[in-house]
C-alpha positions as CSV (number, residue, x, y, z in Angstrom):
1,X,-23.7,-21.5,-13.1
2,X,-23.9,-19.5,-16.3
3,X,-24.6,-16.1,-14.7
4,X,-20.9,-14.9,-14.5
5,X,-20.5,-15.7,-18.2
6,X,-23.6,-13.7,-19.1
7,X,-22.5,-10.8,-16.9
8,X,-18.8,-10.6,-17.7
9,X,-18.4,-12.7,-20.9
10,X,-15.8,-15.3,-21.6
11,X,-12.4,-15.2,-23.2
12,X,-11.6,-17.3,-26.3
13,X,-10.1,-20.7,-25.4
14,X,-11.6,-24.0,-24.5
15,X,-15.2,-24.6,-25.6
16,X,-17.9,-24.6,-22.9
17,X,-19.3,-28.0,-21.8
18,X,-21.3,-29.4,-24.7
19,X,-24.2,-30.6,-22.5
20,X,-24.7,-27.0,-21.3
21,X,-24.8,-25.7,-24.9
22,X,-27.0,-28.6,-26.0
23,X,-29.5,-27.7,-23.2
24,X,-29.5,-24.1,-24.3
25,X,-30.1,-25.1,-28.0
26,X,-33.0,-27.3,-27.0
27,X,-34.5,-24.6,-24.8
28,X,-33.9,-21.5,-26.9
29,X,-33.8,-22.8,-30.4
30,X,-36.3,-25.6,-30.1
31,X,-33.9,-28.1,-31.9
32,X,-33.7,-31.8,-30.9
33,X,-31.6,-34.8,-31.6
34,X,-28.8,-34.7,-34.2
35,X,-29.8,-31.2,-35.3
36,X,-29.4,-29.9,-31.7
37,X,-26.1,-31.7,-31.3
38,X,-24.7,-30.2,-34.5
39,X,-25.9,-26.7,-33.5
40,X,-24.4,-27.1,-30.0
41,X,-21.1,-28.2,-31.5
42,X,-20.9,-25.3,-33.9
43,X,-21.9,-22.8,-31.2
44,X,-19.3,-24.2,-28.8
45,X,-16.6,-24.0,-31.5
46,X,-17.5,-20.4,-32.2
47,X,-17.4,-19.5,-28.5
48,X,-14.0,-21.2,-28.2
49,X,-12.7,-19.2,-31.1
50,X,-14.2,-15.8,-30.3
51,X,-15.3,-15.9,-26.7
52,X,-18.5,-14.2,-25.5
53,X,-19.2,-10.5,-24.9
54,X,-20.5,-9.7,-21.4
55,X,-24.0,-8.1,-21.1
56,X,-23.3,-6.4,-17.8
57,X,-26.9,-6.8,-16.7
58,X,-26.2,-6.2,-13.0
59,X,-23.9,-3.2,-13.5
60,X,-26.6,-1.6,-15.7
61,X,-29.3,-2.2,-13.1
62,X,-27.2,-1.2,-10.0
63,X,-28.3,2.4,-10.1
64,X,-32.0,1.4,-10.1
65,X,-31.4,-1.1,-7.3
66,X,-29.6,1.5,-5.2
67,X,-32.4,4.0,-5.6
68,X,-35.1,1.5,-4.7
69,X,-33.1,0.4,-1.7
70,X,-32.6,3.9,-0.5
71,X,-36.3,4.7,-0.9
72,X,-37.2,1.5,1.1
73,X,-34.8,2.4,3.9
74,X,-36.2,6.0,4.0
75,X,-39.7,4.6,4.3
76,X,-38.8,2.2,7.0
77,X,-37.0,4.8,9.0
78,X,-39.9,7.2,8.7
79,X,-42.3,4.5,10.0
80,X,-40.0,3.8,12.9
81,X,-39.7,7.5,13.7
82,X,-43.5,8.0,13.6
83,X,-44.1,5.0,15.9
84,X,-41.6,6.3,18.4
85,X,-43.1,9.8,18.5
């Protein structure tokens, strides 16, 4: 569910769902209870004010993926060609 926000970012506006941020705070920051709720609230407020910058992970890796795919297709075609000869 969060992949599009990581890839493309998010415009300022409404805060993300607090339970999502809370889960992230527990997982990534190791906070729990009231401390985690406070951190999640502050992070959500900051996201609402400023938005999030996209990381464009897929766009950056597309060239590598395309090269690997082309190499795989070439290998498969060579194997088919050799078997048919």
